[in-house]
C-alpha positions, 0 to 999 in steps of 0.5 A: 519203528513207531508209527502214529495212526488215527482210529475210526473214532479219531483216537490217536494211537502209536503202532510199533512196526517191526522193520526188516532192519530191526530184525536183522539187527536182532539176529546179529545181536543174538549171533554175537551174544552166542559167539561170546558165550561160546568163546567164554565157555571154551577157556581152560579152568582156573586153578589155585596157585600152589607155592611153598610159603604162606603169609598169615595176616593178622586181620582178625581171622588169620587170613592166609595167602599161600602165593610166595616162592620164598620165605624172604618174599613172604616176609617182605609182604607181611613186614609192613602189615603184620603177620607171619610166614609159615611153610605151606603144608599143601604144597607139592613140589613139581616132580623132576625126572632124574636122568642117569648119568653114564659112567666112564669105563676108564679105558 
């Protein structure tokens, strides 16, 4: 809050007065900011997606996009912009547990 005052010599000056409302507003602002930081920092870490096919785009420096689940999907992407598709050498398929099938005894 600003307040206009005169000094003994008649000089007019502005005085900034701290009000209780301003202090409360600042405390609320700091609390909301701290809450936002706590929530933003609590998320899960980001990981790159790993898919079996990569598009190698002809953009001067061979840009790779390894985000395709099938060769057909990759080819559809590069068909209009130029490039090729190749298997992703870094791809590791998720392991699937094999459950043994019980055999019938034939009785």
